[in-house]
Phi, psi and omega in degrees: 000149177227157183246154175239130178242130189233127181206161173267154181261359175225158185305329182292343185239015184294121176204158180217146177208153175237130181234134177245130180293141175289149178296145182269141168257158190301320185282001176274350184293139179277327188242161169235144181278125176279123185295326186282133177253155178249122182289141175226194182281181186291133175050066178296118188250354174210150181214143178213150179236134181197146176284107184268342186237008173078018179269005177083004182245139180285124171274163186237134177238131173239142174266111189264092190288328188072196177264125181278137179231200180300127181297347178274351177295158179298321176230089185284354179188180173282168188214052183208161172252147168256132176246119176255108184268126184286128176256343181182187181298114180058025177245113188233146174238130180280131180288133177234140354286165177292156178283133183265125176251195165277182186288147179057061172301126193244334181212148182220144177221161177234130178199157178275103186271320188265010177065009171273169191303326197266143177288144183251171184244132178235134186228139171253130180253142184276312180255070187278070183294336178268007180064030173255068185298317177245126175252132176242128177243106179284130186278118179235074185296332179294336176255001180058045179209165172241115185276124186272143170223146185231146185226136187254144168260105180300130184256012183300323184246014179271129173285169176233124187241004187257214193279145176234159178273187183297338179266004180084006179281148181291128179284324179245170180270173176244140002276356179068068185289132182239342180202163177204154171232150181233121180192157173282108184258354182238010172073021180259010179069014175248142180284133176250158178241134171237127182232154177267124176264086186301318185288336189241009177055049178220156162258134182252123181249119172258103178293144176295149181226135187296325184256321186259006178074309175223140178274178179301144185286152171244158185239139175241119179301137181209079185291143177116013179068069179300126188248322183211156181208160174210158181257142174195153176266088185288322185263008173057038177259007179087001180244143180288135174249174183237140166244127186234131175275119179264105190295315186282325185261359178056054181225158163256125176254132180252130181241126178277130178266146181259003181079000180245008178103000180252151179225141179235130179297132186246323185199153171226151171210153182291147183272000180071007176216188180243144178058064175295131189244328181228141176226136179224159177235131176199159176271085189295317185259011171057045176254009178085005181241131181294139176248161180245132179241131182228141175242152182248156194254270191280336189254333184228135172269055188235150172237133181235130176256123175257114185275128184285141172264350189115143184066223183255027182254131179221085190268346182237136180225157180229119181258132178245115179266123178279329182266179181262345183218122182300332184273358180240124178278109182258328190243318181061082181288122182249339178207161184212138173240133174240104184212163171281096182268337183264355176078020180255008178086001180249139179293133172253171184233130174234137181230145175267118184254111188286313185290320181271357176056048179213163169256128176251126178247128176253105183272123180283112182254014178289153177238014177205188182264005183295139179258147359284156174285153184256128181237139172256132183267134174235140182241136180225137179230143173265150180294333181227150171084162178241128182295131179241331180205159179207159176213163181244140175193164178271085185283336182259003176057041178246012179082010181237146181281125172258176177236135170253137188235126174275124187247125171280172182075317179252357177048062186213169172247129175246170183230140162251116186262130183285120183249007180283000000 
């Protein structure tokens, strides 16, 4: 059983409710676990699915981080991507050789950077010892290759705010990129990159460049260990704004965008948990206003939905606890997908739980915008491996969203296939 806690964040909205999920019967499950796994590189820590060659089938990319060690080591982590190219329904061939990034590729995105037909791959690396903080792989299917370009975040003037060893040496590198988004944020028809610099309390913005793909980076102060971010137009002014999960201070920071590539911090609020690791934006209760969903990592097995009032105001929140005791880490949420998985037009939530070795899906069963929203919990376990990351796509070409799961211990990708 799991609990839901619902409350307002200002006196005008103070309310409380307790909801207990109904027990699941087997035929209520949305997905079935596909027994066969697809091998990838060591410790896949991010996964994304996208049609890279125009055959109508989603290909799969994993960022294979490996085990991170001292950044002064010759090889402080792994440094490659695995590309699983779709040949047919659930039929994949791994691209050889693997694409080489800098060490500890931590986040991956797909976007058309060079304005040619094909989508390209963009990667943020955490331990960028070769100063290849951002890797760009231009997609050249006619040549059967991905052409690499690398971009550096100069660290000469970057502070370091994270962990040090007994001698005072930095355990991690700066800025320590952990997530990225790719979108045109200044209206020049060029894709820009925004990444979170966890080690240095900054957001790093690489403006798009017509000839060099990305211009020199700019920095936005973001104190509190920015861990994850997403774009949304919260104030409906036609410009993208930012929601950033602050890992150390357990806050969501909101940055107002001006449509010219600049962002100014506007508001912060506590996430109701500790160590927020993932943040997503979706209209959960279908009232036309974007909501913020955040999951917590090592200290809390909780997911919190902050319902938007409009603009940058989020006065009501709903907390969903996966575990039975807040003080005991049972699941360890490492990744989160917020998508319409059940096909009813409402966003559902799926999380990769590393410690309990399962995927938990929260199916939104509400039929109106009344709060709190009602979720049914579904649990899925693989016979091997621990889920570290997940993504959604229609892998079986039946018009329904499936889930692909990056599994540690077995260094593989597994599937949850939508059978509804």
